[in-house]
py3Dmol code that shows the C-alpha trace and the ligand (Angstrom):
import py3Dmol

protein = """\
ATOM      1  CA  MET A   1      -0.006   0.007  -0.001  1.00  0.00           C
ATOM      2  CA  THR A   2       1.385   3.397  -0.825  1.00  0.00           C
ATOM      3  CA  ALA A   3       1.027   6.235   1.596  1.00  0.00           C
ATOM      4  CA  THR A   4      -0.796   9.259   0.212  1.00  0.00           C
ATOM      5  CA  MET A   5       0.015  12.800   1.099  1.00  0.00           C
ATOM      6  CA  PRO A   6      -2.705  14.441   3.140  1.00  0.00           C
ATOM      7  CA  SER A   7      -4.501  16.849   0.863  1.00  0.00           C
ATOM      8  CA  ALA A   8      -3.770  20.540   1.341  1.00  0.00           C
ATOM      9  CA  PRO A   9      -6.402  22.387   3.299  1.00  0.00           C
ATOM     10  CA  LEU A  10      -8.848  24.068   0.963  1.00  0.00           C
ATOM     11  CA  SER A  11      -9.106  27.278   2.999  1.00  0.00           C
ATOM     12  CA  ARG A  12      -6.217  29.059   4.628  1.00  0.00           C
ATOM     13  CA  PRO A  13      -7.528  30.463   7.901  1.00  0.00           C
ATOM     14  CA  SER A  14      -5.608  33.391   9.335  1.00  0.00           C
ATOM     15  CA  THR A  15      -5.197  34.030  13.048  1.00  0.00           C
ATOM     16  CA  LEU A  16      -8.171  36.389  12.955  1.00  0.00           C
ATOM     17  CA  ASP A  17     -10.356  33.455  11.842  1.00  0.00           C
ATOM     18  CA  LEU A  18      -9.671  32.002  15.273  1.00  0.00           C
ATOM     19  CA  ILE A  19     -11.913  34.684  16.776  1.00  0.00           C
ATOM     20  CA  GLY A  20     -15.398  33.365  17.450  1.00  0.00           C
ATOM     21  CA  ASN A  21     -16.817  29.901  16.706  1.00  0.00           C
ATOM     22  CA  THR A  22     -16.154  29.159  20.350  1.00  0.00           C
ATOM     23  CA  PRO A  23     -17.395  25.881  21.882  1.00  0.00           C
ATOM     24  CA  LEU A  24     -20.625  25.631  23.933  1.00  0.00           C
ATOM     25  CA  VAL A  25     -20.712  23.385  27.022  1.00  0.00           C
ATOM     26  CA  LEU A  26     -23.520  22.013  29.092  1.00  0.00           C
ATOM     27  CA  LEU A  27     -22.882  23.152  32.683  1.00  0.00           C
ATOM     28  CA  GLU A  28     -23.832  20.270  34.937  1.00  0.00           C
ATOM     29  CA  GLY A  29     -23.971  21.851  38.397  1.00  0.00           C
ATOM     30  CA  PRO A  30     -25.919  24.915  37.201  1.00  0.00           C
ATOM     31  CA  SER A  31     -28.307  22.698  35.173  1.00  0.00           C
ATOM     32  CA  GLU A  32     -28.991  20.632  38.284  1.00  0.00           C
ATOM     33  CA  ALA A  33     -29.520  23.767  40.405  1.00  0.00           C
ATOM     34  CA  ALA A  34     -31.900  25.296  37.860  1.00  0.00           C
ATOM     35  CA  GLY A  35     -33.821  22.131  36.998  1.00  0.00           C
ATOM     36  CA  CYS A  36     -33.199  22.659  33.292  1.00  0.00           C
ATOM     37  CA  GLU A  37     -30.290  22.835  30.831  1.00  0.00           C
ATOM     38  CA  ILE A  38     -27.810  25.675  31.342  1.00  0.00           C
ATOM     39  CA  TRP A  39     -25.274  26.092  28.542  1.00  0.00           C
ATOM     40  CA  GLY A  40     -22.078  28.212  28.625  1.00  0.00           C
ATOM     41  CA  LYS A  41     -20.439  29.810  25.567  1.00  0.00           C
ATOM     42  CA  CYS A  42     -16.659  29.420  26.027  1.00  0.00           C
ATOM     43  CA  GLU A  43     -15.489  32.914  25.124  1.00  0.00           C
ATOM     44  CA  PHE A  44     -12.222  32.293  27.034  1.00  0.00           C
ATOM     45  CA  ALA A  45     -11.341  30.115  24.047  1.00  0.00           C
ATOM     46  CA  ASN A  46     -10.802  33.175  21.850  1.00  0.00           C
ATOM     47  CA  PRO A  47      -7.131  34.042  21.016  1.00  0.00           C
ATOM     48  CA  GLY A  48      -7.170  36.898  23.551  1.00  0.00           C
ATOM     49  CA  ALA A  49      -8.952  34.638  26.065  1.00  0.00           C
ATOM     50  CA  SER A  50     -12.104  36.782  26.294  1.00  0.00           C
ATOM     51  CA  VAL A  51     -15.405  37.730  24.691  1.00  0.00           C
ATOM     52  CA  LYS A  52     -13.881  41.113  23.757  1.00  0.00           C
ATOM     53  CA  ASP A  53     -11.892  39.764  20.807  1.00  0.00           C
ATOM     54  CA  ARG A  54     -15.105  39.820  18.807  1.00  0.00           C
ATOM     55  CA  ALA A  55     -15.806  43.510  19.499  1.00  0.00           C
ATOM     56  CA  ALA A  56     -12.145  44.348  18.817  1.00  0.00           C
ATOM     57  CA  LEU A  57     -12.227  42.681  15.389  1.00  0.00           C
ATOM     58  CA  TRP A  58     -15.551  44.219  14.353  1.00  0.00           C
ATOM     59  CA  ILE A  59     -14.479  47.724  15.522  1.00  0.00           C
ATOM     60  CA  VAL A  60     -11.258  47.492  13.500  1.00  0.00           C
ATOM     61  CA  ARG A  61     -12.963  46.083  10.359  1.00  0.00           C
ATOM     62  CA  ASP A  62     -15.690  48.746  10.596  1.00  0.00           C
ATOM     63  CA  ALA A  63     -13.081  51.520  10.738  1.00  0.00           C
ATOM     64  CA  GLU A  64     -11.282  50.011   7.743  1.00  0.00           C
ATOM     65  CA  GLU A  65     -14.497  49.763   5.762  1.00  0.00           C
ATOM     66  CA  LYS A  66     -15.382  53.378   6.542  1.00  0.00           C
ATOM     67  CA  GLY A  67     -11.870  54.406   5.338  1.00  0.00           C
ATOM     68  CA  LEU A  68     -10.978  55.767   8.790  1.00  0.00           C
ATOM     69  CA  LEU A  69      -8.152  53.295   9.433  1.00  0.00           C
ATOM     70  CA  LYS A  70      -5.477  53.058   6.757  1.00  0.00           C
ATOM     71  CA  PRO A  71      -2.469  50.689   6.490  1.00  0.00           C
ATOM     72  CA  GLY A  72       0.018  51.350   9.286  1.00  0.00           C
ATOM     73  CA  GLY A  73      -2.573  53.371  11.269  1.00  0.00           C
ATOM     74  CA  THR A  74      -3.034  53.507  15.037  1.00  0.00           C
ATOM     75  CA  ILE A  75      -5.860  52.284  17.233  1.00  0.00           C
ATOM     76  CA  VAL A  76      -6.332  54.196  20.477  1.00  0.00           C
ATOM     77  CA  GLU A  77      -8.600  53.061  23.328  1.00  0.00           C
ATOM     78  CA  GLY A  78      -9.104  53.813  26.981  1.00  0.00           C
ATOM     79  CA  THR A  79      -9.349  50.400  28.670  1.00  0.00           C
ATOM     80  CA  ALA A  80      -7.520  48.420  31.244  1.00  0.00           C
ATOM     81  CA  GLY A  81      -8.846  45.076  30.295  1.00  0.00           C
ATOM     82  CA  ASN A  82      -9.949  42.580  27.778  1.00  0.00           C
ATOM     83  CA  THR A  83     -10.746  45.028  24.994  1.00  0.00           C
ATOM     84  CA  GLY A  84      -7.143  46.291  25.043  1.00  0.00           C
ATOM     85  CA  ILE A  85      -5.882  42.745  24.800  1.00  0.00           C
ATOM     86  CA  GLY A  86      -8.212  41.988  21.881  1.00  0.00           C
ATOM     87  CA  LEU A  87      -7.327  45.225  20.091  1.00  0.00           C
ATOM     88  CA  ALA A  88      -3.590  44.616  20.513  1.00  0.00           C
ATOM     89  CA  LEU A  89      -3.801  41.143  18.987  1.00  0.00           C
ATOM     90  CA  VAL A  90      -6.042  42.204  16.085  1.00  0.00           C
ATOM     91  CA  ALA A  91      -3.790  45.260  15.461  1.00  0.00           C
ATOM     92  CA  ASN A  92      -0.673  43.052  15.357  1.00  0.00           C
ATOM     93  CA  ALA A  93      -2.284  40.684  12.881  1.00  0.00           C
ATOM     94  CA  LEU A  94      -3.324  43.586  10.596  1.00  0.00           C
ATOM     95  CA  GLY A  95      -0.231  45.755  10.953  1.00  0.00           C
ATOM     96  CA  TYR A  96      -1.572  48.541  13.122  1.00  0.00           C
ATOM     97  CA  ARG A  97      -0.158  50.212  16.253  1.00  0.00           C
ATOM     98  CA  THR A  98      -2.127  50.118  19.494  1.00  0.00           C
ATOM     99  CA  VAL A  99      -2.093  52.817  22.153  1.00  0.00           C
ATOM    100  CA  ILE A 100      -3.928  51.991  25.401  1.00  0.00           C
ATOM    101  CA  VAL A 101      -4.692  54.662  27.929  1.00  0.00           C
ATOM    102  CA  MET A 102      -5.316  53.428  31.461  1.00  0.00           C
ATOM    103  CA  PRO A 103      -5.361  54.752  35.040  1.00  0.00           C
ATOM    104  CA  GLU A 104      -2.064  54.253  36.844  1.00  0.00           C
ATOM    105  CA  THR A 105      -3.963  52.491  39.658  1.00  0.00           C
ATOM    106  CA  GLN A 106      -4.568  49.420  37.488  1.00  0.00           C
ATOM    107  CA  SER A 107      -2.869  46.155  38.420  1.00  0.00           C
ATOM    108  CA  ARG A 108       0.726  45.472  37.410  1.00  0.00           C
ATOM    109  CA  GLU A 109      -0.539  42.260  35.807  1.00  0.00           C
ATOM    110  CA  LYS A 110      -2.706  44.140  33.330  1.00  0.00           C
ATOM    111  CA  MET A 111       0.052  46.599  32.410  1.00  0.00           C
ATOM    112  CA  ASP A 112       2.513  43.759  31.900  1.00  0.00           C
ATOM    113  CA  THR A 113       0.051  41.839  29.734  1.00  0.00           C
ATOM    114  CA  LEU A 114      -0.650  44.771  27.431  1.00  0.00           C
ATOM    115  CA  ARG A 115       3.049  45.641  27.162  1.00  0.00           C
ATOM    116  CA  ALA A 116       3.855  41.997  26.421  1.00  0.00           C
ATOM    117  CA  LEU A 117       1.444  42.066  23.500  1.00  0.00           C
ATOM    118  CA  GLY A 118       3.159  45.162  22.073  1.00  0.00           C
ATOM    119  CA  ALA A 119       0.644  47.832  23.015  1.00  0.00           C
ATOM    120  CA  GLU A 120       1.963  51.260  23.926  1.00  0.00           C
ATOM    121  CA  LEU A 121       0.689  52.218  27.368  1.00  0.00           C
ATOM    122  CA  VAL A 122      -0.205  55.750  28.406  1.00  0.00           C
ATOM    123  CA  LEU A 123      -0.774  55.967  32.188  1.00  0.00           C
ATOM    124  CA  VAL A 124      -2.912  58.739  33.588  1.00  0.00           C
ATOM    125  CA  PRO A 125      -3.838  59.565  37.200  1.00  0.00           C
ATOM    126  CA  ALA A 126      -7.178  58.061  38.268  1.00  0.00           C
ATOM    127  CA  ALA A 127      -9.941  60.702  37.949  1.00  0.00           C
ATOM    128  CA  PRO A 128     -13.745  60.791  37.882  1.00  0.00           C
ATOM    129  CA  PHE A 129     -15.535  60.581  34.534  1.00  0.00           C
ATOM    130  CA  SER A 130     -16.493  64.309  34.825  1.00  0.00           C
ATOM    131  CA  ASN A 131     -12.782  65.185  34.855  1.00  0.00           C
ATOM    132  CA  PRO A 132     -11.295  65.837  31.379  1.00  0.00           C
ATOM    133  CA  GLY A 133      -8.199  63.877  32.556  1.00  0.00           C
ATOM    134  CA  HIS A 134     -10.241  60.666  32.889  1.00  0.00           C
ATOM    135  CA  PHE A 135      -8.634  57.907  30.838  1.00  0.00           C
ATOM    136  CA  VAL A 136     -11.594  57.619  28.408  1.00  0.00           C
ATOM    137  CA  HIS A 137     -11.468  61.361  27.571  1.00  0.00           C
ATOM    138  CA  THR A 138      -7.672  61.222  27.378  1.00  0.00           C
ATOM    139  CA  SER A 139      -7.845  58.382  24.856  1.00  0.00           C
ATOM    140  CA  ARG A 140     -10.324  60.299  22.674  1.00  0.00           C
ATOM    141  CA  ARG A 141      -8.133  63.385  22.689  1.00  0.00           C
ATOM    142  CA  LEU A 142      -5.041  61.357  21.928  1.00  0.00           C
ATOM    143  CA  ALA A 143      -6.758  59.715  18.975  1.00  0.00           C
ATOM    144  CA  GLU A 144      -7.834  63.124  17.637  1.00  0.00           C
ATOM    145  CA  GLU A 145      -4.296  64.473  17.992  1.00  0.00           C
ATOM    146  CA  THR A 146      -2.560  61.459  16.407  1.00  0.00           C
ATOM    147  CA  GLU A 147      -2.161  61.349  12.627  1.00  0.00           C
ATOM    148  CA  GLY A 148      -3.833  58.243  11.160  1.00  0.00           C
ATOM    149  CA  ALA A 149      -5.399  57.163  14.433  1.00  0.00           C
ATOM    150  CA  ILE A 150      -8.917  55.981  15.296  1.00  0.00           C
ATOM    151  CA  TRP A 151     -10.583  55.975  18.716  1.00  0.00           C
ATOM    152  CA  ALA A 152     -12.125  52.527  19.243  1.00  0.00           C
ATOM    153  CA  ASN A 153     -14.749  53.958  21.645  1.00  0.00           C
ATOM    154  CA  GLN A 154     -16.117  50.516  22.619  1.00  0.00           C
ATOM    155  CA  PHE A 155     -18.940  51.916  24.817  1.00  0.00           C
ATOM    156  CA  ASP A 156     -20.626  53.988  22.118  1.00  0.00           C
ATOM    157  CA  ASN A 157     -19.362  52.380  18.916  1.00  0.00           C
ATOM    158  CA  ILE A 158     -22.088  49.986  17.826  1.00  0.00           C
ATOM    159  CA  ALA A 159     -19.703  47.918  15.755  1.00  0.00           C
ATOM    160  CA  ASN A 160     -19.186  46.347  19.172  1.00  0.00           C
ATOM    161  CA  ARG A 161     -22.756  44.973  19.480  1.00  0.00           C
ATOM    162  CA  LYS A 162     -22.796  44.205  15.745  1.00  0.00           C
ATOM    163  CA  SER A 163     -20.087  41.607  16.434  1.00  0.00           C
ATOM    164  CA  HIS A 164     -22.563  39.705  18.620  1.00  0.00           C
ATOM    165  CA  ILE A 165     -25.522  40.190  16.260  1.00  0.00           C
ATOM    166  CA  GLU A 166     -23.430  38.776  13.410  1.00  0.00           C
ATOM    167  CA  SER A 167     -21.345  36.121  15.172  1.00  0.00           C
ATOM    168  CA  THR A 168     -22.316  35.172  18.776  1.00  0.00           C
ATOM    169  CA  ALA A 169     -26.110  34.938  18.146  1.00  0.00           C
ATOM    170  CA  PRO A 170     -25.962  32.832  14.934  1.00  0.00           C
ATOM    171  CA  GLU A 171     -23.314  30.580  16.494  1.00  0.00           C
ATOM    172  CA  LEU A 172     -25.522  29.946  19.559  1.00  0.00           C
ATOM    173  CA  TRP A 173     -28.598  29.331  17.377  1.00  0.00           C
ATOM    174  CA  GLU A 174     -26.762  26.752  15.323  1.00  0.00           C
ATOM    175  CA  GLN A 175     -25.034  25.117  18.317  1.00  0.00           C
ATOM    176  CA  MET A 176     -28.414  24.780  20.113  1.00  0.00           C
ATOM    177  CA  ASN A 177     -30.067  23.331  16.988  1.00  0.00           C
ATOM    178  CA  GLY A 178     -32.523  26.219  16.872  1.00  0.00           C
ATOM    179  CA  ARG A 179     -33.969  25.724  20.339  1.00  0.00           C
ATOM    180  CA  ILE A 180     -33.191  28.329  22.974  1.00  0.00           C
ATOM    181  CA  ASP A 181     -35.627  29.534  25.645  1.00  0.00           C
ATOM    182  CA  GLY A 182     -33.533  32.053  27.538  1.00  0.00           C
ATOM    183  CA  PHE A 183     -30.307  34.060  27.245  1.00  0.00           C
ATOM    184  CA  THR A 184     -28.665  36.116  29.944  1.00  0.00           C
ATOM    185  CA  CYS A 185     -25.395  37.922  30.694  1.00  0.00           C
ATOM    186  CA  ALA A 186     -24.099  40.985  32.501  1.00  0.00           C
ATOM    187  CA  ALA A 187     -23.204  44.312  30.790  1.00  0.00           C
ATOM    188  CA  GLY A 188     -19.992  46.297  30.668  1.00  0.00           C
ATOM    189  CA  THR A 189     -20.332  48.210  27.415  1.00  0.00           C
ATOM    190  CA  GLY A 190     -23.596  46.279  26.861  1.00  0.00           C
ATOM    191  CA  GLY A 191     -22.381  45.004  23.473  1.00  0.00           C
ATOM    192  CA  THR A 192     -22.751  41.307  24.384  1.00  0.00           C
ATOM    193  CA  ILE A 193     -26.231  41.455  25.996  1.00  0.00           C
ATOM    194  CA  ALA A 194     -27.678  43.858  23.395  1.00  0.00           C
ATOM    195  CA  GLY A 195     -26.109  42.291  20.309  1.00  0.00           C
ATOM    196  CA  THR A 196     -26.663  38.644  21.282  1.00  0.00           C
ATOM    197  CA  GLY A 197     -30.195  39.478  22.511  1.00  0.00           C
ATOM    198  CA  MET A 198     -31.089  41.274  19.240  1.00  0.00           C
ATOM    199  CA  GLY A 199     -29.555  38.516  17.107  1.00  0.00           C
ATOM    200  CA  LEU A 200     -31.331  35.721  19.008  1.00  0.00           C
ATOM    201  CA  LYS A 201     -34.708  37.498  18.932  1.00  0.00           C
ATOM    202  CA  ALA A 202     -34.396  37.743  15.137  1.00  0.00           C
ATOM    203  CA  PHE A 203     -34.321  33.912  15.089  1.00  0.00           C
ATOM    204  CA  ASP A 204     -37.082  33.476  17.677  1.00  0.00           C
ATOM    205  CA  GLU A 205     -38.848  36.369  19.365  1.00  0.00           C
ATOM    206  CA  ASN A 206     -39.984  34.076  22.220  1.00  0.00           C
ATOM    207  CA  ILE A 207     -36.450  33.768  23.576  1.00  0.00           C
ATOM    208  CA  VAL A 208     -36.425  35.520  26.969  1.00  0.00           C
ATOM    209  CA  VAL A 209     -33.465  37.913  27.203  1.00  0.00           C
ATOM    210  CA  ALA A 210     -32.455  38.752  30.794  1.00  0.00           C
ATOM    211  CA  LEU A 211     -29.865  41.206  32.082  1.00  0.00           C
ATOM    212  CA  THR A 212     -27.799  39.858  34.971  1.00  0.00           C
ATOM    213  CA  ASP A 213     -26.435  42.863  36.854  1.00  0.00           C
ATOM    214  CA  PRO A 214     -23.736  42.888  39.520  1.00  0.00           C
ATOM    215  CA  HIS A 215     -24.220  44.982  42.666  1.00  0.00           C
ATOM    216  CA  GLY A 216     -22.977  48.553  42.212  1.00  0.00           C
ATOM    217  CA  ALA A 217     -24.360  48.865  38.676  1.00  0.00           C
ATOM    218  CA  ALA A 218     -27.361  50.994  37.712  1.00  0.00           C
ATOM    219  CA  LEU A 219     -28.961  48.899  34.971  1.00  0.00           C
ATOM    220  CA  TYR A 220     -30.996  46.524  37.185  1.00  0.00           C
ATOM    221  CA  ASN A 221     -32.957  49.476  38.560  1.00  0.00           C
ATOM    222  CA  TYR A 222     -33.247  51.013  35.095  1.00  0.00           C
ATOM    223  CA  TYR A 223     -34.842  47.917  33.525  1.00  0.00           C
ATOM    224  CA  ALA A 224     -36.928  47.110  36.619  1.00  0.00           C
ATOM    225  CA  HIS A 225     -38.115  50.628  37.540  1.00  0.00           C
ATOM    226  CA  GLY A 226     -36.957  53.002  34.808  1.00  0.00           C
ATOM    227  CA  GLU A 227     -34.397  54.664  37.101  1.00  0.00           C
ATOM    228  CA  LEU A 228     -30.610  54.518  36.674  1.00  0.00           C
ATOM    229  CA  LYS A 229     -29.647  53.939  40.287  1.00  0.00           C
ATOM    230  CA  ALA A 230     -26.708  51.959  41.660  1.00  0.00           C
ATOM    231  CA  GLU A 231     -26.739  50.160  44.995  1.00  0.00           C
ATOM    232  CA  GLY A 232     -23.934  48.277  46.729  1.00  0.00           C
ATOM    233  CA  ASN A 233     -20.657  47.393  45.051  1.00  0.00           C
ATOM    234  CA  SER A 234     -18.758  44.603  43.301  1.00  0.00           C
ATOM    235  CA  VAL A 235     -15.176  43.583  42.667  1.00  0.00           C
ATOM    236  CA  ALA A 236     -16.096  42.051  39.283  1.00  0.00           C
ATOM    237  CA  GLU A 237     -14.023  43.484  36.446  1.00  0.00           C
ATOM    238  CA  GLY A 238     -15.425  44.407  33.039  1.00  0.00           C
ATOM    239  CA  ILE A 239     -19.102  44.573  34.083  1.00  0.00           C
ATOM    240  CA  GLY A 240     -21.292  47.058  35.941  1.00  0.00           C
ATOM    241  CA  GLN A 241     -22.627  49.990  33.963  1.00  0.00           C
ATOM    242  CA  GLY A 242     -24.066  53.283  35.151  1.00  0.00           C
ATOM    243  CA  ARG A 243     -25.568  54.653  31.939  1.00  0.00           C
ATOM    244  CA  ILE A 244     -27.335  53.637  28.732  1.00  0.00           C
ATOM    245  CA  THR A 245     -24.460  53.370  26.275  1.00  0.00           C
ATOM    246  CA  ALA A 246     -25.136  53.533  22.538  1.00  0.00           C
ATOM    247  CA  ASN A 247     -24.649  49.771  22.511  1.00  0.00           C
ATOM    248  CA  LEU A 248     -27.414  49.337  25.098  1.00  0.00           C
ATOM    249  CA  GLU A 249     -29.921  51.576  23.320  1.00  0.00           C
ATOM    250  CA  GLY A 250     -32.877  49.452  22.190  1.00  0.00           C
ATOM    251  CA  ALA A 251     -31.504  46.317  23.855  1.00  0.00           C
ATOM    252  CA  PRO A 252     -34.424  43.787  24.025  1.00  0.00           C
ATOM    253  CA  ILE A 253     -34.293  43.136  27.808  1.00  0.00           C
ATOM    254  CA  ASP A 254     -37.357  41.193  29.022  1.00  0.00           C
ATOM    255  CA  THR A 255     -36.367  40.701  32.644  1.00  0.00           C
ATOM    256  CA  GLN A 256     -33.449  41.255  35.033  1.00  0.00           C
ATOM    257  CA  PHE A 257     -31.608  39.681  37.948  1.00  0.00           C
ATOM    258  CA  ARG A 258     -29.149  41.076  40.479  1.00  0.00           C
ATOM    259  CA  VAL A 259     -26.303  38.843  41.602  1.00  0.00           C
ATOM    260  CA  SER A 260     -23.844  39.332  44.489  1.00  0.00           C
ATOM    261  CA  ASP A 261     -20.102  38.733  44.259  1.00  0.00           C
ATOM    262  CA  GLN A 262     -20.463  35.930  46.814  1.00  0.00           C
ATOM    263  CA  GLU A 263     -22.998  34.118  44.643  1.00  0.00           C
ATOM    264  CA  GLY A 264     -20.898  34.630  41.508  1.00  0.00           C
ATOM    265  CA  LEU A 265     -17.719  33.444  43.301  1.00  0.00           C
ATOM    266  CA  GLU A 266     -19.507  30.351  44.510  1.00  0.00           C
ATOM    267  CA  TRP A 267     -20.141  29.400  40.879  1.00  0.00           C
ATOM    268  CA  VAL A 268     -16.534  30.238  39.954  1.00  0.00           C
ATOM    269  CA  ARG A 269     -15.437  27.849  42.717  1.00  0.00           C
ATOM    270  CA  ARG A 270     -17.846  25.080  41.749  1.00  0.00           C
ATOM    271  CA  LEU A 271     -17.225  25.324  38.003  1.00  0.00           C
ATOM    272  CA  LEU A 272     -13.471  25.007  38.630  1.00  0.00           C
ATOM    273  CA  SER A 273     -13.537  22.273  41.289  1.00  0.00           C
ATOM    274  CA  GLU A 274     -16.404  20.219  39.806  1.00  0.00           C
ATOM    275  CA  GLU A 275     -16.227  20.853  36.062  1.00  0.00           C
ATOM    276  CA  GLY A 276     -12.628  21.959  35.399  1.00  0.00           C
ATOM    277  CA  LEU A 277     -13.422  25.426  34.070  1.00  0.00           C
ATOM    278  CA  CYS A 278     -11.136  28.246  35.312  1.00  0.00           C
ATOM    279  CA  LEU A 279     -13.096  31.468  34.880  1.00  0.00           C
ATOM    280  CA  GLY A 280     -13.263  35.147  35.930  1.00  0.00           C
ATOM    281  CA  LEU A 281     -15.959  36.545  38.204  1.00  0.00           C
ATOM    282  CA  SER A 282     -18.179  37.965  35.456  1.00  0.00           C
ATOM    283  CA  SER A 283     -18.631  34.379  34.193  1.00  0.00           C
ATOM    284  CA  GLY A 284     -19.676  33.240  37.693  1.00  0.00           C
ATOM    285  CA  ILE A 285     -22.175  36.114  37.927  1.00  0.00           C
ATOM    286  CA  ASN A 286     -23.546  35.214  34.467  1.00  0.00           C
ATOM    287  CA  VAL A 287     -23.988  31.575  35.522  1.00  0.00           C
ATOM    288  CA  ALA A 288     -25.819  32.657  38.687  1.00  0.00           C
ATOM    289  CA  GLY A 289     -28.167  34.756  36.466  1.00  0.00           C
ATOM    290  CA  ALA A 290     -28.653  31.818  34.103  1.00  0.00           C
ATOM    291  CA  VAL A 291     -29.679  29.591  37.023  1.00  0.00           C
ATOM    292  CA  ALA A 292     -32.187  32.236  38.159  1.00  0.00           C
ATOM    293  CA  LEU A 293     -33.558  32.575  34.614  1.00  0.00           C
ATOM    294  CA  GLY A 294     -33.778  28.781  34.234  1.00  0.00           C
ATOM    295  CA  ARG A 295     -35.757  28.501  37.501  1.00  0.00           C
ATOM    296  CA  GLN A 296     -38.085  31.282  36.395  1.00  0.00           C
ATOM    297  CA  LEU A 297     -38.775  29.635  33.019  1.00  0.00           C
ATOM    298  CA  VAL A 298     -39.437  26.305  34.772  1.00  0.00           C
ATOM    299  CA  ALA A 299     -41.820  28.022  37.205  1.00  0.00           C
ATOM    300  CA  GLU A 300     -43.615  29.687  34.292  1.00  0.00           C
ATOM    301  CA  GLY A 301     -44.301  26.240  32.857  1.00  0.00           C
ATOM    302  CA  ARG A 302     -41.940  26.223  29.861  1.00  0.00           C
ATOM    303  CA  GLU A 303     -41.221  22.599  28.990  1.00  0.00           C
ATOM    304  CA  ASP A 304     -37.549  21.637  29.477  1.00  0.00           C
ATOM    305  CA  PRO A 305     -36.283  25.181  28.923  1.00  0.00           C
ATOM    306  CA  ARG A 306     -32.748  25.640  27.662  1.00  0.00           C
ATOM    307  CA  VAL A 307     -30.811  28.685  28.849  1.00  0.00           C
ATOM    308  CA  VAL A 308     -27.531  29.975  27.403  1.00  0.00           C
ATOM    309  CA  THR A 309     -25.022  32.325  28.950  1.00  0.00           C
ATOM    310  CA  ILE A 310     -21.491  33.656  28.373  1.00  0.00           C
ATOM    311  CA  LEU A 311     -18.296  32.414  30.018  1.00  0.00           C
ATOM    312  CA  CYS A 312     -16.537  35.741  29.402  1.00  0.00           C
ATOM    313  CA  ASP A 313     -12.860  35.246  30.187  1.00  0.00           C
ATOM    314  CA  THR A 314     -10.216  33.003  31.688  1.00  0.00           C
ATOM    315  CA  GLY A 315      -9.469  32.856  35.396  1.00  0.00           C
ATOM    316  CA  PHE A 316      -5.743  32.920  34.571  1.00  0.00           C
ATOM    317  CA  ARG A 317      -6.189  36.667  34.208  1.00  0.00           C
ATOM    318  CA  TYR A 318      -7.005  37.000  37.942  1.00  0.00           C
ATOM    319  CA  LEU A 319      -4.256  35.016  39.677  1.00  0.00           C
ATOM    320  CA  SER A 320      -3.381  38.020  41.833  1.00  0.00           C
ATOM    321  CA  SER A 321      -6.993  38.683  42.827  1.00  0.00           C
ATOM    322  CA  LEU A 322      -9.747  36.047  42.629  1.00  0.00           C
ATOM    323  CA  TYR A 323      -7.247  33.202  43.068  1.00  0.00           C
ATOM    324  CA  ASN A 324      -5.113  34.926  45.733  1.00  0.00           C
ATOM    325  CA  PRO A 325      -6.105  34.233  49.384  1.00  0.00           C
ATOM    326  CA  GLU A 326      -4.676  37.531  50.743  1.00  0.00           C
ATOM    327  CA  TRP A 327      -6.638  39.533  48.186  1.00  0.00           C
ATOM    328  CA  LEU A 328      -9.875  37.640  48.870  1.00  0.00           C
ATOM    329  CA  GLU A 329      -9.458  38.035  52.608  1.00  0.00           C
ATOM    330  CA  ALA A 330      -8.808  41.744  52.287  1.00  0.00           C
ATOM    331  CA  LYS A 331     -12.029  42.108  50.298  1.00  0.00           C
ATOM    332  CA  GLY A 332     -13.968  40.059  52.862  1.00  0.00           C
ATOM    333  CA  LEU A 333     -14.658  37.339  50.298  1.00  0.00           C
ATOM    334  CA  PRO A 334     -14.438  33.584  50.933  1.00  0.00           C
ATOM    335  CA  VAL A 335     -11.143  31.916  50.032  1.00  0.00           C
ATOM    336  CA  PHE A 336     -11.382  28.797  47.844  1.00  0.00           C
ATOM    337  CA  PRO A 337     -10.675  25.852  50.215  1.00  0.00           C
ATOM    338  CA  TRP A 338      -7.704  24.557  48.213  1.00  0.00           C
ATOM    339  CA  LEU A 339      -6.042  27.995  48.515  1.00  0.00           C
ATOM    340  CA  ALA A 340      -6.542  28.387  52.273  1.00  0.00           C
ATOM    341  CA  ARG A 341      -3.322  28.184  54.243  1.00  0.00           C
TER     342      ARG A 341
END
"""
ligand_1 = """\
16
PMP
N -16.786 40.180 31.389
C -15.543 40.660 31.243
C -14.449 39.994 31.990
C -15.281 41.764 30.411
O -14.064 42.241 30.267
C -16.381 42.389 29.737
C -16.119 43.563 28.844
N -16.221 44.792 29.438
C -17.683 41.888 29.953
C -17.832 40.773 30.769
C -18.913 42.521 29.411
O -19.005 42.605 28.004
P -19.672 43.816 27.272
O -18.670 44.942 27.230
O -19.981 43.256 25.922
O -20.909 44.231 27.983
"""
view = py3Dmol.view(width=600, height=400)
view.addModel(protein, "pdb")
view.setStyle({"model": 0}, {"cartoon": {"style": "trace"}})
view.addModel(ligand_1, "xyz")
view.setStyle({"model": 1}, {"stick": {}})
view.zoomTo()
view.show()
């Protein structure tokens, strides 16, 4: 028998094709707690290890299509987190420079990560949003002053939510074989909840879209009582919004839940120790919301409802916080038993 050469792949995917098409897993503990199927979209499997790679790619492609970003141009954003990481990777793959403006109070870990990816960091003193020196305003000014630069503006640039209308929602619909009863997640910019919610409702308007809000955010009260009012606080990074961003405008939110850090952390602990998923706190909060939504749909008499949520980023990003006993103790949060000294 003669060996044959494996045939050459027909398509030649680039690294940017690795963004999206993330796996979906059935979460056993949460499904048992809810009394129905709870599924998690593994956004930590994106190249930048978070859900924000999608928004980063769509924002950059949108700016290219509008002729705002030209070869060799610069992408400027005010962010300390996952969006900066996504933008830096997309920019490297397409030959752009990235400038990230962040408050100097951010963790060393985040600065090191962004520098490691090749982003240029501009550190500014921490300031309230009303102060022109706030990192978001600084990033906008810097973009305006820099030749050939765009301001990514993730909060109010709706290319962000478009990424979820065009990729996350159709992926979920296909992965769930066209049967989804509920979808929920928390909001930072609001791109994920609004875009995925809009995209899913276009497939089936009976899908219940629920906002899961951390404490300290104003959206729960807005959707429940029409008033933007924050109560309490949260250590969760990347979520918790105090205003209706352009991405949130017209978001099809049917119902809302409020989840504490303790409840979210309990799911982070259980998903790691029982199911082998190492996640950040926003994922734990989303899962708590999904369990609440699942219970509600069961109570309303929906037959075997299926709920989907987002596993936003990897826990490896929080080794100095969520997975550090001193940090947890200082915040008055429970330490995972295997970390307790
Ligand atoms: N979780 C984490 C860890 C994030 O970084 C973000 C992005 N801010 C979100 C959730 C929320 O996503 P969105 O901005 O689409 O609302």
